[in-house]
C-alpha positions, 0 to 999 in steps of 0.5 A: 499500499502506497502513501501519499504526500503532500505538502504547503512547501512545495509547490502544488502538482500542477497535473493529475499527480501526487507531490511524492507518493510513498512506497515499500520504506521509498520515498518517489518525489515528482520531478520538481520545478522551480516554484515558488511555493508562496506564490504559484509562480515562476520567480526566479530567473538564474538558473542557480536561483531556479536551483536554490528554489528546486533543492527548496522545494525536495526539501518539504516534500522529502521532510513530509514523507519522514526523509530528506537530502541525506536519505537520497539514494536517485536523482533524475535531472533534467536540465533545459541546457547543459551550459548549466550543467556546471552551474546545477553542479556546483549548487545540487552538490551541496545538498546531495553531499551523500552522492546518491546514483544520477542520472543528468539529461537535457531537456527539450523542453521543460514545465512552465518553460523553467531551466530545471526539474529535479525528481528524487529516490529517497529511503523513509 
């Protein structure tokens, strides 16, 4: 049996999905983008600002699930432009210091025109 996760400290889902689902001791987050949960808007403009907002959103969802960055086992990262990889990677590394497995790919277009999206699988 799985448990749907919701927190007001992360953006509401923009479609028919949950912020995260906990199943069999793991939390699977939906991809988080740089929406400010207080306003419901993308306010950050640079890759650095957007990555910071994404990490805050992921942290809130992981916390609501009883997990955290330190319990991450796998991340999937999407960048609108791979030339942003260095800046993204530096900020990502501050949060995921435990070095989970990761995939990072370029995406032609991301929701709401954002520059970055990240999803996480973590232990609860």
